[in-house]
Each structure stands twice: as structure tokens, then as C-alpha cells.
C-alpha positions in Angstrom: -5.7 111.4 60.2 -7.8 114.6 59.1 -8.0 117.4 61.1 -12.2 116.1 61.5 -10.8 113.1 63.0 -8.5 114.2 65.4 -11.3 116.7 66.4 -13.7 113.5 67.2 -10.8 112.0 69.4 -10.3 115.0 71.0 -13.8 115.8 71.6 -14.3 111.6 72.9 -11.2 112.5 75.5 -12.8 115.5 76.8 -15.9 113.8 77.5 -14.1 110.7 78.9 -12.5 113.0 81.2 -15.5 115.1 82.3 -17.2 111.7 83.3 -14.1 110.6 85.0 -14.0 114.2 87.2 -17.6 113.8 87.9 -17.5 110.6 89.2 -14.4 111.6 91.2 -16.6 114.4 92.6 -19.4 112.1 93.5 -17.5 109.4 95.1 -15.4 111.6 97.7 -16.4 113.0 101.3 -13.3 115.1 100.9 -15.1 118.9 100.4 -11.9 120.2 98.9 -11.3 117.1 96.6 -15.2 117.5 95.4 -14.6 121.1 94.4 -11.6 120.5 92.7 -12.9 117.4 90.4 -16.0 119.3 90.2 -13.8 122.5 88.4 -12.3 120.4 86.6 -15.6 118.4 85.0 -16.7 122.7 84.5 -13.0 123.0 82.7 -14.1 119.9 80.2 -17.1 121.3 79.4 -15.7 124.3 78.0 -13.6 121.9 76.0 -16.3 120.1 74.8 -18.3 123.5 73.7 -15.1 124.7 72.2 -14.3 121.6 70.4 -17.6 120.9 69.0 -17.6 124.5 67.5 -14.5 124.2 66.0 -16.0 120.5 64.3 -18.9 122.7 63.6 -16.6 125.5 61.8 -14.6 123.0 59.9 -17.4 120.8 58.4 -19.1 124.6 57.4 -16.1 125.6 55.6 -15.4 122.3 53.8 -19.0 122.6 52.5 -18.5 126.2 51.7 -15.2 124.9 49.5 -17.3 122.2 47.9 -20.0 125.1 46.5 
């Protein structure tokens, strides 16, 4: 498997986890649990940004190497 495919799988997993945590936060009445799930979703936001950044730099490096 290529680095790009691995990063795409990681991105999909991070986005899925973010959605799951957001759903958990919305469906609980326990304020401490809600806060925890919201923080976990925010953590996954950061992961998504970092993975997207890595995907972009990988694509740019590939283009540079082809020139």
C-alpha cells in the first residue's frame, strides 16, 4: 500500500471517529460525558488537519520529483 493510500485510510478513520464522538456528545444528557466527547471530536479535528497537511505535502513532493 502506498503512503497516500495509508494517509487516506487514516483520514477516513479520523473523520469517522469525529462523527461518532459528535453523535455521542449530542445524544447524552450527562454534561461531563458531553464535554469529554466534544473534546475528543475537537482532537479528531486536529488529526484531520494534520493528515490533510501531510497528504498535501506528499502530493507536492511527488509532483516535484516528477519535474
